[in-house]
VMD Tcl script that builds the backbone (N, CA, C; Angstrom):
set m [mol new atoms 516]
animate dup $m
set s [atomselect $m all]
$s set {name element resname resid chain x y z} {
  {N N MET 1 A 55.489 -6.879 30.191}
  {CA C MET 1 A 56.089 -8.133 29.843}
  {C C MET 1 A 57.555 -8.199 30.282}
  {N N TRP 2 A 58.302 -7.120 30.048}
  {CA C TRP 2 A 59.717 -7.112 30.422}
  {C C TRP 2 A 59.904 -7.236 31.928}
  {N N ALA 3 A 58.967 -6.725 32.675}
  {CA C ALA 3 A 59.050 -6.848 34.135}
  {C C ALA 3 A 58.962 -8.313 34.555}
  {N N LYS 4 A 58.091 -9.078 33.880}
  {CA C LYS 4 A 57.971 -10.511 34.181}
  {C C LYS 4 A 59.261 -11.250 33.822}
  {N N VAL 5 A 59.838 -10.903 32.685}
  {CA C VAL 5 A 61.076 -11.539 32.252}
  {C C VAL 5 A 62.188 -11.231 33.249}
  {N N ARG 6 A 62.314 -9.968 33.639}
  {CA C ARG 6 A 63.344 -9.568 34.615}
  {C C ARG 6 A 63.141 -10.280 35.948}
  {N N SER 7 A 61.882 -10.402 36.370}
  {CA C SER 7 A 61.563 -11.078 37.621}
  {C C SER 7 A 61.971 -12.552 37.557}
  {N N LEU 8 A 61.684 -13.188 36.436}
  {CA C LEU 8 A 62.055 -14.590 36.260}
  {C C LEU 8 A 63.571 -14.754 36.243}
  {N N ILE 9 A 64.271 -13.862 35.584}
  {CA C ILE 9 A 65.738 -13.910 35.547}
  {C C ILE 9 A 66.304 -13.809 36.957}
  {N N GLU 10 A 65.796 -12.888 37.739}
  {CA C GLU 10 A 66.264 -12.714 39.118}
  {C C GLU 10 A 65.972 -13.948 39.964}
  {N N GLU 11 A 64.812 -14.540 39.758}
  {CA C GLU 11 A 64.433 -15.749 40.496}
  {C C GLU 11 A 65.386 -16.900 40.170}
  {N N VAL 12 A 65.709 -17.066 38.885}
  {CA C VAL 12 A 66.622 -18.127 38.476}
  {C C VAL 12 A 68.021 -17.872 39.025}
  {N N LYS 13 A 68.480 -16.637 38.978}
  {CA C LYS 13 A 69.800 -16.304 39.513}
  {C C LYS 13 A 69.872 -16.574 41.012}
  {N N LYS 14 A 68.820 -16.248 41.721}
  {CA C LYS 14 A 68.776 -16.476 43.168}
  {C C LYS 14 A 68.818 -17.975 43.478}
  {N N ALA 15 A 68.035 -18.763 42.752}
  {CA C ALA 15 A 68.023 -20.219 42.951}
  {C C ALA 15 A 69.388 -20.808 42.625}
  {N N TYR 16 A 70.025 -20.308 41.567}
  {CA C TYR 16 A 71.353 -20.796 41.193}
  {C C TYR 16 A 72.377 -20.459 42.261}
  {N N ALA 17 A 72.304 -19.251 42.780}
  {CA C ALA 17 A 73.234 -18.827 43.831}
  {C C ALA 17 A 73.074 -19.684 45.087}
  {N N CYS 18 A 71.868 -20.099 45.378}
  {CA C CYS 18 A 71.610 -20.936 46.556}
  {C C CYS 18 A 71.979 -22.390 46.312}
  {N N ARG 19 A 72.182 -22.751 45.036}
  {CA C ARG 19 A 72.506 -24.139 44.668}
  {C C ARG 19 A 71.518 -25.112 45.293}
  {N N GLU 20 A 70.254 -24.893 45.012}
  {CA C GLU 20 A 69.208 -25.740 45.573}
  {C C GLU 20 A 69.481 -27.197 45.241}
  {N N LYS 21 A 69.319 -28.061 46.225}
  {CA C LYS 21 A 69.629 -29.475 46.079}
  {C C LYS 21 A 68.469 -30.277 45.501}
  {N N THR 22 A 67.306 -29.704 45.409}
  {CA C THR 22 A 66.168 -30.437 44.868}
  {C C THR 22 A 65.534 -29.620 43.756}
  {N N THR 23 A 64.793 -30.288 42.939}
  {CA C THR 23 A 64.033 -29.615 41.905}
  {C C THR 23 A 62.836 -28.963 42.566}
  {N N PRO 24 A 62.144 -28.053 41.889}
  {CA C PRO 24 A 60.963 -27.429 42.498}
  {C C PRO 24 A 59.948 -28.446 43.008}
  {N N ALA 25 A 59.837 -29.582 42.350}
  {CA C ALA 25 A 58.881 -30.598 42.788}
  {C C ALA 25 A 59.491 -31.548 43.818}
  {N N GLY 26 A 60.763 -31.360 44.164}
  {CA C GLY 26 A 61.419 -32.229 45.131}
  {C C GLY 26 A 61.796 -33.590 44.578}
  {N N LEU 27 A 61.923 -33.712 43.271}
  {CA C LEU 27 A 62.232 -34.996 42.633}
  {C C LEU 27 A 63.739 -35.248 42.624}
  {N N PRO 28 A 64.140 -36.526 42.635}
  {CA C PRO 28 A 65.568 -36.841 42.555}
  {C C PRO 28 A 66.185 -36.292 41.270}
  {N N ARG 29 A 67.387 -35.752 41.395}
  {CA C ARG 29 A 68.098 -35.131 40.290}
  {C C ARG 29 A 69.033 -36.158 39.660}
  {N N ILE 30 A 68.828 -36.415 38.363}
  {CA C ILE 30 A 69.545 -37.480 37.653}
  {C C ILE 30 A 70.451 -36.884 36.581}
  {N N LEU 31 A 71.680 -37.387 36.519}
  {CA C LEU 31 A 72.597 -37.082 35.424}
  {C C LEU 31 A 72.678 -38.338 34.561}
  {N N ILE 32 A 72.478 -38.175 33.266}
  {CA C ILE 32 A 72.627 -39.294 32.324}
  {C C ILE 32 A 73.974 -39.149 31.638}
  {N N THR 33 A 74.732 -40.226 31.670}
  {CA C THR 33 A 76.009 -40.265 30.983}
  {C C THR 33 A 76.012 -41.454 30.030}
  {N N GLY 34 A 76.916 -41.430 29.068}
  {CA C GLY 34 A 77.022 -42.541 28.122}
  {C C GLY 34 A 76.793 -42.101 26.696}
  {N N TYR 35 A 76.285 -43.015 25.918}
  {CA C TYR 35 A 76.131 -42.771 24.483}
  {C C TYR 35 A 74.996 -41.772 24.217}
  {N N PRO 36 A 74.910 -41.238 23.013}
  {CA C PRO 36 A 73.883 -40.236 22.708}
  {C C PRO 36 A 72.469 -40.776 22.873}
  {N N ILE 37 A 71.609 -39.982 23.427}
  {CA C ILE 37 A 70.207 -40.337 23.585}
  {C C ILE 37 A 69.443 -39.701 22.425}
  {N N GLY 38 A 68.617 -40.486 21.775}
  {CA C GLY 38 A 67.810 -39.966 20.684}
  {C C GLY 38 A 67.057 -41.080 20.002}
  {N N GLY 39 A 66.024 -40.717 19.284}
  {CA C GLY 39 A 65.251 -41.721 18.568}
  {C C GLY 39 A 64.628 -42.731 19.505}
  {N N ALA 40 A 64.829 -43.990 19.216}
  {CA C ALA 40 A 64.215 -45.061 20.011}
  {C C ALA 40 A 64.764 -45.121 21.427}
  {N N THR 41 A 65.951 -44.579 21.657}
  {CA C THR 41 A 66.535 -44.635 22.995}
  {C C THR 41 A 65.953 -43.580 23.936}
  {N N GLU 42 A 65.070 -42.750 23.440}
  {CA C GLU 42 A 64.397 -41.787 24.314}
  {C C GLU 42 A 63.508 -42.495 25.333}
  {N N LYS 43 A 63.346 -43.816 25.173}
  {CA C LYS 43 A 62.584 -44.601 26.148}
  {C C LYS 43 A 63.177 -44.431 27.544}
  {N N ILE 44 A 64.481 -44.282 27.637}
  {CA C ILE 44 A 65.126 -44.132 28.945}
  {C C ILE 44 A 64.729 -42.819 29.594}
  {N N ILE 45 A 64.716 -41.748 28.827}
  {CA C ILE 45 A 64.298 -40.443 29.351}
  {C C ILE 45 A 62.858 -40.523 29.843}
  {N N ARG 46 A 62.000 -41.083 29.020}
  {CA C ARG 46 A 60.583 -41.192 29.375}
  {C C ARG 46 A 60.396 -42.015 30.645}
  {N N ILE 47 A 61.098 -43.125 30.765}
  {CA C ILE 47 A 60.951 -43.996 31.925}
  {C C ILE 47 A 61.458 -43.300 33.189}
  {N N ILE 48 A 62.557 -42.573 33.094}
  {CA C ILE 48 A 63.074 -41.834 34.260}
  {C C ILE 48 A 62.027 -40.842 34.739}
  {N N GLU 49 A 61.472 -40.072 33.821}
  {CA C GLU 49 A 60.481 -39.054 34.204}
  {C C GLU 49 A 59.194 -39.684 34.716}
  {N N GLU 50 A 58.733 -40.786 34.097}
  {CA C GLU 50 A 57.531 -41.471 34.571}
  {C C GLU 50 A 57.752 -42.105 35.943}
  {N N SER 51 A 59.004 -42.422 36.263}
  {CA C SER 51 A 59.326 -43.050 37.540}
  {C C SER 51 A 59.544 -42.033 38.655}
  {N N GLY 52 A 59.479 -40.759 38.320}
  {CA C GLY 52 A 59.603 -39.734 39.354}
  {C C GLY 52 A 60.958 -39.079 39.461}
  {N N GLY 53 A 61.789 -39.215 38.452}
  {CA C GLY 53 A 63.096 -38.551 38.450}
  {C C GLY 53 A 63.083 -37.345 37.534}
  {N N THR 54 A 64.048 -36.474 37.744}
  {CA C THR 54 A 64.224 -35.303 36.892}
  {C C THR 54 A 65.637 -35.316 36.335}
  {N N ILE 55 A 65.754 -35.263 35.029}
  {CA C ILE 55 A 67.069 -35.243 34.395}
  {C C ILE 55 A 67.556 -33.802 34.404}
  {N N VAL 56 A 68.689 -33.579 35.061}
  {CA C VAL 56 A 69.210 -32.221 35.174}
  {C C VAL 56 A 70.440 -31.989 34.305}
  {N N CYS 57 A 71.033 -33.077 33.774}
  {CA C CYS 57 A 72.237 -32.911 32.975}
  {C C CYS 57 A 72.462 -34.150 32.113}
  {N N TYR 58 A 72.969 -33.918 30.904}
  {CA C TYR 58 A 73.393 -34.991 30.010}
  {C C TYR 58 A 74.890 -34.855 29.798}
  {N N GLU 59 A 75.625 -35.925 30.049}
  {CA C GLU 59 A 77.049 -35.953 29.732}
  {C C GLU 59 A 77.211 -37.083 28.732}
  {N N ASN 60 A 76.940 -36.768 27.486}
  {CA C ASN 60 A 77.069 -37.750 26.417}
  {C C ASN 60 A 77.484 -37.021 25.148}
  {N N CYS 61 A 77.493 -37.706 24.048}
  {CA C CYS 61 A 77.984 -37.095 22.807}
  {C C CYS 61 A 77.187 -35.859 22.389}
  {N N GLY 62 A 75.968 -35.744 22.814}
  {CA C GLY 62 A 75.162 -34.576 22.479}
  {C C GLY 62 A 74.911 -33.685 23.684}
  {N N GLY 63 A 75.617 -33.918 24.778}
  {CA C GLY 63 A 75.384 -33.170 26.014}
  {C C GLY 63 A 76.511 -32.222 26.334}
  {N N ALA 64 A 76.908 -32.221 27.586}
  {CA C ALA 64 A 77.872 -31.236 28.094}
  {C C ALA 64 A 79.265 -31.390 27.502}
  {N N LYS 65 A 79.696 -32.605 27.196}
  {CA C LYS 65 A 81.104 -32.801 26.850}
  {C C LYS 65 A 81.534 -32.083 25.577}
  {N N ASP 66 A 80.675 -32.010 24.574}
  {CA C ASP 66 A 81.110 -31.351 23.344}
  {C C ASP 66 A 80.998 -29.832 23.423}
  {N N ARG 67 A 80.380 -29.325 24.470}
  {CA C ARG 67 A 80.270 -27.877 24.653}
  {C C ARG 67 A 81.180 -27.356 25.755}
  {N N GLU 68 A 81.905 -28.247 26.380}
  {CA C GLU 68 A 82.748 -27.901 27.525}
  {C C GLU 68 A 83.922 -27.014 27.137}
  {N N ASP 69 A 84.583 -27.343 26.067}
  {CA C ASP 69 A 85.812 -26.666 25.680}
  {C C ASP 69 A 85.574 -25.889 24.393}
  {N N LEU 70 A 85.760 -24.585 24.426}
  {CA C LEU 70 A 85.538 -23.758 23.246}
  {C C LEU 70 A 86.719 -23.840 22.281}
  {N N VAL 71 A 86.466 -23.517 21.040}
  {CA C VAL 71 A 87.516 -23.476 20.026}
  {C C VAL 71 A 88.276 -22.167 20.191}
  {N N ASP 72 A 89.599 -22.260 20.229}
  {CA C ASP 72 A 90.442 -21.079 20.362}
  {C C ASP 72 A 90.425 -20.310 19.042}
  {N N GLU 73 A 89.814 -19.141 19.041}
  {CA C GLU 73 A 89.657 -18.354 17.811}
  {C C GLU 73 A 90.873 -17.497 17.492}
  {N N ARG 74 A 91.903 -17.544 18.333}
  {CA C ARG 74 A 93.086 -16.697 18.124}
  {C C ARG 74 A 94.179 -17.383 17.324}
  {N N ILE 75 A 94.007 -18.664 17.039}
  {CA C ILE 75 A 95.048 -19.401 16.321}
  {C C ILE 75 A 94.487 -19.941 15.007}
  {N N ASP 76 A 95.325 -20.642 14.268}
  {CA C ASP 76 A 94.918 -21.245 13.003}
  {C C ASP 76 A 93.663 -22.093 13.214}
  {N N PRO 77 A 92.619 -21.896 12.394}
  {CA C PRO 77 A 91.358 -22.618 12.605}
  {C C PRO 77 A 91.500 -24.142 12.604}
  {N N TYR 78 A 92.345 -24.681 11.720}
  {CA C TYR 78 A 92.519 -26.132 11.683}
  {C C TYR 78 A 93.188 -26.639 12.957}
  {N N ALA 79 A 94.195 -25.922 13.402}
  {CA C ALA 79 A 94.880 -26.305 14.648}
  {C C ALA 79 A 93.931 -26.168 15.835}
  {N N ALA 80 A 93.127 -25.114 15.823}
  {CA C ALA 80 A 92.183 -24.894 16.927}
  {C C ALA 80 A 91.153 -26.009 17.008}
  {N N LEU 81 A 90.614 -26.403 15.858}
  {CA C LEU 81 A 89.637 -27.496 15.850}
  {C C LEU 81 A 90.285 -28.817 16.274}
  {N N ALA 82 A 91.492 -29.056 15.799}
  {CA C ALA 82 A 92.191 -30.285 16.181}
  {C C ALA 82 A 92.421 -30.326 17.683}
  {N N GLN 83 A 92.861 -29.209 18.262}
  {CA C GLN 83 A 93.085 -29.155 19.709}
  {C C GLN 83 A 91.802 -29.409 20.484}
  {N N LYS 84 A 90.720 -28.796 20.042}
  {CA C LYS 84 A 89.438 -28.982 20.739}
  {C C LYS 84 A 89.029 -30.446 20.749}
  {N N TYR 85 A 89.098 -31.103 19.602}
  {CA C TYR 85 A 88.613 -32.466 19.513}
  {C C TYR 85 A 89.558 -33.493 20.127}
  {N N VAL 86 A 90.838 -33.185 20.222}
  {CA C VAL 86 A 91.759 -34.077 20.923}
  {C C VAL 86 A 91.516 -34.005 22.433}
  {N N ARG 87 A 91.099 -32.844 22.930}
  {CA C ARG 87 A 90.820 -32.676 24.365}
  {C C ARG 87 A 89.413 -33.130 24.755}
  {N N LEU 88 A 88.583 -33.466 23.780}
  {CA C LEU 88 A 87.199 -33.853 24.044}
  {C C LEU 88 A 87.131 -35.039 25.002}
  {N N ALA 89 A 86.177 -35.005 25.924}
  {CA C ALA 89 A 86.018 -36.066 26.930}
  {C C ALA 89 A 85.274 -37.254 26.333}
  {N N CYS 90 A 85.705 -37.719 25.200}
  {CA C CYS 90 A 85.035 -38.790 24.457}
  {C C CYS 90 A 85.532 -40.154 24.912}
  {N N SER 91 A 84.641 -41.144 24.907}
  {CA C SER 91 A 85.026 -42.491 25.336}
  {C C SER 91 A 86.022 -43.132 24.376}
  {N N CYS 92 A 86.205 -42.555 23.199}
  {CA C CYS 92 A 87.185 -43.081 22.249}
  {C C CYS 92 A 88.604 -42.685 22.631}
  {N N MET 93 A 88.745 -41.714 23.515}
  {CA C MET 93 A 90.060 -41.265 23.963}
  {C C MET 93 A 90.512 -42.135 25.130}
  {N N SER 94 A 91.802 -42.455 25.165}
  {CA C SER 94 A 92.299 -43.271 26.262}
  {C C SER 94 A 93.705 -42.821 26.613}
  {N N PRO 95 A 93.980 -42.580 27.869}
  {CA C PRO 95 A 93.055 -42.614 28.993}
  {C C PRO 95 A 92.125 -41.400 28.927}
  {N N ASN 96 A 90.937 -41.562 29.426}
  {CA C ASN 96 A 89.916 -40.526 29.297}
  {C C ASN 96 A 89.742 -39.778 30.622}
  {N N ASP 97 A 90.816 -39.215 31.114}
  {CA C ASP 97 A 90.768 -38.497 32.384}
  {C C ASP 97 A 89.899 -37.249 32.300}
  {N N SER 98 A 89.801 -36.660 31.115}
  {CA C SER 98 A 88.984 -35.452 30.980}
  {C C SER 98 A 87.509 -35.761 31.196}
  {N N ARG 99 A 87.052 -36.954 30.839}
  {CA C ARG 99 A 85.652 -37.319 31.088}
  {C C ARG 99 A 85.407 -37.465 32.586}
  {N N ILE 100 A 86.329 -38.069 33.294}
  {CA C ILE 100 A 86.190 -38.229 34.740}
  {C C ILE 100 A 86.153 -36.859 35.404}
  {N N ALA 101 A 87.023 -35.960 34.997}
  {CA C ALA 101 A 87.043 -34.605 35.571}
  {C C ALA 101 A 85.744 -33.864 35.263}
  {N N LEU 102 A 85.257 -33.984 34.035}
  {CA C LEU 102 A 84.007 -33.321 33.654}
  {C C LEU 102 A 82.837 -33.880 34.456}
  {N N LEU 103 A 82.731 -35.198 34.553}
  {CA C LEU 103 A 81.647 -35.809 35.320}
  {C C LEU 103 A 81.697 -35.391 36.782}
  {N N SER 104 A 82.880 -35.360 37.339}
  {CA C SER 104 A 83.033 -34.954 38.739}
  {C C SER 104 A 82.500 -33.541 38.956}
  {N N ARG 105 A 82.861 -32.647 38.057}
  {CA C ARG 105 A 82.404 -31.265 38.165}
  {C C ARG 105 A 80.897 -31.152 37.961}
  {N N LEU 106 A 80.344 -31.883 36.970}
  {CA C LEU 106 A 78.908 -31.819 36.692}
  {C C LEU 106 A 78.069 -32.368 37.847}
  {N N ILE 107 A 78.533 -33.428 38.482}
  {CA C ILE 107 A 77.823 -33.996 39.629}
  {C C ILE 107 A 77.672 -32.947 40.726}
  {N N ASP 108 A 78.741 -32.212 40.973}
  {CA C ASP 108 A 78.688 -31.159 41.995}
  {C C ASP 108 A 77.871 -29.959 41.527}
  {N N GLU 109 A 78.138 -29.512 40.315}
  {CA C GLU 109 A 77.490 -28.303 39.808}
  {C C GLU 109 A 75.976 -28.446 39.717}
  {N N TYR 110 A 75.496 -29.621 39.339}
  {CA C TYR 110 A 74.059 -29.832 39.170}
  {C C TYR 110 A 73.413 -30.500 40.383}
  {N N SER 111 A 74.142 -30.626 41.474}
  {CA C SER 111 A 73.618 -31.214 42.719}
  {C C SER 111 A 72.902 -32.537 42.435}
  {N N VAL 112 A 73.607 -33.418 41.767}
  {CA C VAL 112 A 73.050 -34.685 41.297}
  {C C VAL 112 A 72.874 -35.663 42.463}
  {N N HIS 113 A 71.729 -36.342 42.487}
  {CA C HIS 113 A 71.484 -37.396 43.472}
  {C C HIS 113 A 71.907 -38.762 42.946}
  {N N GLY 114 A 71.762 -38.980 41.639}
  {CA C GLY 114 A 72.102 -40.268 41.054}
  {C C GLY 114 A 72.554 -40.135 39.613}
  {N N VAL 115 A 73.400 -41.063 39.188}
  {CA C VAL 115 A 73.931 -41.080 37.823}
  {C C VAL 115 A 73.480 -42.367 37.149}
  {N N ILE 116 A 72.919 -42.222 35.957}
  {CA C ILE 116 A 72.553 -43.379 35.137}
  {C C ILE 116 A 73.489 -43.408 33.940}
  {N N ASP 117 A 74.276 -44.473 33.864}
  {CA C ASP 117 A 75.267 -44.667 32.814}
  {C C ASP 117 A 74.646 -45.576 31.760}
  {N N VAL 118 A 74.375 -45.031 30.581}
  {CA C VAL 118 A 73.679 -45.759 29.526}
  {C C VAL 118 A 74.682 -46.212 28.464}
  {N N VAL 119 A 74.707 -47.509 28.214}
  {CA C VAL 119 A 75.613 -48.087 27.230}
  {C C VAL 119 A 74.781 -48.751 26.144}
  {N N LEU 120 A 75.022 -48.364 24.922}
  {CA C LEU 120 A 74.368 -48.995 23.782}
  {C C LEU 120 A 75.080 -50.315 23.491}
  {N N GLN 121 A 74.305 -51.377 23.283}
  {CA C GLN 121 A 74.926 -52.669 22.978}
  {C C GLN 121 A 75.879 -52.508 21.811}
  {N N ALA 122 A 77.041 -53.061 21.955}
  {CA C ALA 122 A 78.114 -53.025 20.959}
  {C C ALA 122 A 78.874 -51.706 20.944}
  {N N CYS 123 A 78.568 -50.783 21.831}
  {CA C CYS 123 A 79.358 -49.540 21.942}
  {C C CYS 123 A 80.427 -49.805 22.997}
  {N N HIS 124 A 81.457 -50.491 22.602}
  {CA C HIS 124 A 82.436 -51.013 23.545}
  {C C HIS 124 A 83.241 -49.928 24.256}
  {N N THR 125 A 83.435 -48.792 23.636}
  {CA C THR 125 A 84.223 -47.757 24.303}
  {C C THR 125 A 83.525 -47.264 25.563}
  {N N TYR 126 A 82.207 -47.059 25.511}
  {CA C TYR 126 A 81.479 -46.661 26.721}
  {C C TYR 126 A 81.397 -47.817 27.714}
  {N N ASN 127 A 81.251 -49.025 27.218}
  {CA C ASN 127 A 81.167 -50.190 28.096}
  {C C ASN 127 A 82.453 -50.354 28.902}
  {N N ILE 128 A 83.587 -50.107 28.277}
  {CA C ILE 128 A 84.874 -50.226 28.957}
  {C C ILE 128 A 84.985 -49.212 30.097}
  {N N GLU 129 A 84.413 -48.045 29.930}
  {CA C GLU 129 A 84.551 -46.986 30.932}
  {C C GLU 129 A 83.592 -47.103 32.117}
  {N N THR 130 A 82.645 -48.035 32.089}
  {CA C THR 130 A 81.663 -48.107 33.177}
  {C C THR 130 A 82.320 -48.318 34.534}
  {N N TRP 131 A 83.398 -49.084 34.590}
  {CA C TRP 131 A 84.056 -49.333 35.868}
  {C C TRP 131 A 84.586 -48.028 36.471}
  {N N ARG 132 A 85.270 -47.221 35.647}
  {CA C ARG 132 A 85.811 -45.945 36.151}
  {C C ARG 132 A 84.698 -44.987 36.555}
  {N N ILE 133 A 83.622 -44.974 35.790}
  {CA C ILE 133 A 82.501 -44.087 36.114}
  {C C ILE 133 A 81.874 -44.524 37.438}
  {N N ARG 134 A 81.670 -45.815 37.620}
  {CA C ARG 134 A 81.097 -46.338 38.874}
  {C C ARG 134 A 81.994 -45.973 40.058}
  {N N GLU 135 A 83.290 -46.132 39.900}
  {CA C GLU 135 A 84.222 -45.781 40.969}
  {C C GLU 135 A 84.109 -44.301 41.343}
  {N N LEU 136 A 84.050 -43.448 40.348}
  {CA C LEU 136 A 83.913 -42.006 40.597}
  {C C LEU 136 A 82.615 -41.711 41.334}
  {N N VAL 137 A 81.508 -42.201 40.792}
  {CA C VAL 137 A 80.190 -41.850 41.327}
  {C C VAL 137 A 79.997 -42.412 42.734}
  {N N GLN 138 A 80.272 -43.687 42.919}
  {CA C GLN 138 A 79.980 -44.319 44.204}
  {C C GLN 138 A 81.041 -44.045 45.262}
  {N N LYS 139 A 82.297 -44.184 44.917}
  {CA C LYS 139 A 83.347 -44.095 45.937}
  {C C LYS 139 A 83.842 -42.679 46.183}
  {N N GLN 140 A 83.996 -41.896 45.124}
  {CA C GLN 140 A 84.510 -40.541 45.315}
  {C C GLN 140 A 83.403 -39.531 45.599}
  {N N LYS 141 A 82.262 -39.673 44.917}
  {CA C LYS 141 A 81.172 -38.695 45.062}
  {C C LYS 141 A 80.068 -39.171 46.002}
  {N N ASN 142 A 80.098 -40.445 46.385}
  {CA C ASN 142 A 79.100 -41.012 47.290}
  {C C ASN 142 A 77.676 -40.771 46.793}
  {N N ARG 143 A 77.464 -41.038 45.517}
  {CA C ARG 143 A 76.149 -40.889 44.901}
  {C C ARG 143 A 75.681 -42.243 44.377}
  {N N ALA 144 A 74.393 -42.342 44.113}
  {CA C ALA 144 A 73.824 -43.574 43.566}
  {C C ALA 144 A 74.221 -43.717 42.100}
  {N N TYR 145 A 74.411 -44.952 41.657}
  {CA C TYR 145 A 74.860 -45.239 40.299}
  {C C TYR 145 A 74.080 -46.423 39.729}
  {N N LEU 146 A 73.677 -46.301 38.480}
  {CA C LEU 146 A 73.014 -47.387 37.776}
  {C C LEU 146 A 73.593 -47.464 36.371}
  {N N SER 147 A 74.029 -48.659 35.982}
  {CA C SER 147 A 74.515 -48.883 34.625}
  {C C SER 147 A 73.450 -49.654 33.856}
  {N N LEU 148 A 73.088 -49.141 32.691}
  {CA C LEU 148 A 72.093 -49.791 31.837}
  {C C LEU 148 A 72.711 -50.090 30.482}
  {N N GLU 149 A 72.442 -51.280 29.979}
  {CA C GLU 149 A 72.825 -51.601 28.607}
  {C C GLU 149 A 71.541 -51.823 27.834}
  {N N THR 150 A 71.413 -51.159 26.696}
  {CA C THR 150 A 70.181 -51.224 25.916}
  {C C THR 150 A 70.510 -51.183 24.431}
  {N N ASP 151 A 69.468 -51.224 23.615}
  {CA C ASP 151 A 69.623 -51.100 22.170}
  {C C ASP 151 A 68.501 -50.201 21.654}
  {N N TYR 152 A 68.337 -50.145 20.361}
  {CA C TYR 152 A 67.339 -49.256 19.779}
  {C C TYR 152 A 65.936 -49.860 19.730}
  {N N SER 153 A 65.799 -51.099 20.169}
  {CA C SER 153 A 64.478 -51.724 20.145}
  {C C SER 153 A 63.699 -51.360 21.409}
  {N N GLN 154 A 62.434 -51.746 21.432}
  {CA C GLN 154 A 61.602 -51.518 22.613}
  {C C GLN 154 A 61.460 -52.794 23.440}
  {N N SER 155 A 62.175 -53.858 23.078}
  {CA C SER 155 A 61.990 -55.161 23.710}
  {C C SER 155 A 62.409 -55.198 25.177}
  {N N ASP 156 A 63.274 -54.291 25.607}
  {CA C ASP 156 A 63.738 -54.302 26.994}
  {C C ASP 156 A 63.035 -53.248 27.864}
  {N N GLU 157 A 61.982 -52.657 27.356}
  {CA C GLU 157 A 61.322 -51.569 28.069}
  {C C GLU 157 A 60.808 -52.001 29.448}
  {N N GLY 158 A 60.266 -53.199 29.570}
  {CA C GLY 158 A 59.777 -53.689 30.863}
  {C C GLY 158 A 60.901 -53.802 31.881}
  {N N GLN 159 A 62.015 -54.374 31.455}
  {CA C GLN 159 A 63.175 -54.500 32.338}
  {C C GLN 159 A 63.701 -53.119 32.742}
  {N N LEU 160 A 63.761 -52.196 31.796}
  {CA C LEU 160 A 64.233 -50.847 32.103}
  {C C LEU 160 A 63.315 -50.154 33.108}
  {N N LYS 161 A 61.998 -50.324 32.942}
  {CA C LYS 161 A 61.051 -49.725 33.889}
  {C C LYS 161 A 61.293 -50.246 35.298}
  {N N THR 162 A 61.520 -51.534 35.426}
  {CA C THR 162 A 61.761 -52.128 36.742}
  {C C THR 162 A 63.053 -51.598 37.360}
  {N N ARG 163 A 64.134 -51.608 36.596}
  {CA C ARG 163 A 65.437 -51.181 37.132}
  {C C ARG 163 A 65.470 -49.687 37.425}
  {N N ILE 164 A 64.977 -48.879 36.507}
  {CA C ILE 164 A 64.984 -47.424 36.716}
  {C C ILE 164 A 64.019 -47.055 37.833}
  {N N GLY 165 A 62.853 -47.679 37.868}
  {CA C GLY 165 A 61.888 -47.405 38.938}
  {C C GLY 165 A 62.460 -47.693 40.310}
  {N N ALA 166 A 63.155 -48.823 40.459}
  {CA C ALA 166 A 63.785 -49.170 41.740}
  {C C ALA 166 A 64.884 -48.176 42.091}
  {N N PHE 167 A 65.653 -47.760 41.099}
  {CA C PHE 167 A 66.733 -46.786 41.323}
  {C C PHE 167 A 66.165 -45.459 41.819}
  {N N ILE 168 A 65.135 -44.952 41.153}
  {CA C ILE 168 A 64.518 -43.683 41.546}
  {C C ILE 168 A 63.899 -43.811 42.942}
  {N N GLU 169 A 63.249 -44.926 43.206}
  {CA C GLU 169 A 62.629 -45.130 44.529}
  {C C GLU 169 A 63.684 -45.121 45.623}
  {N N MET 170 A 64.845 -45.688 45.333}
  {CA C MET 170 A 65.943 -45.704 46.290}
  {C C MET 170 A 66.404 -44.285 46.639}
  {N N LEU 171 A 66.259 -43.357 45.712}
  {CA C LEU 171 A 66.724 -41.982 45.927}
  {C C LEU 171 A 65.742 -41.149 46.755}
  {N N HIS 172 A 64.507 -41.592 46.901}
  {CA C HIS 172 A 63.509 -40.827 47.666}
  {C C HIS 172 A 63.773 -40.934 49.156}
}
mol reanalyze $m
mol bondsrecalc $m
mol representation Tube
mol addrep $m
């Protein structure tokens, strides 16, 4: 059993070192950014996968951004926590240059083909940042970009299928 585990570890390390640009199935690599995905909003994840995309990274409140910066354990715990959360790449921070820097790095690190920016209706902080995210993705990174606004209902599922399906097809 350990031989299989070691073999798999070596295989993953080799693939990582090569920075493969496609998934094993050759599907477009998608980064999701924006508000937290969960509950009823998992419809977006399902639609992306049903449309032939592979989600390789989440940059949202439950994704990479809150794990990016570790808490400094060498200083006062309260000060350390305060420093961590002030530096967080959260859409509530302005200007949010740390989010742009994080997204830029993640796009390269995960060999992303397209970015889907998901905004929950009435989540104005993420809505305000869509322009900067679009500029980064399209003009600086030369990648495909799609902005979606949705809510927790299933009423927009047909529209989402059409828009996400067209986006994924464009990446093939």
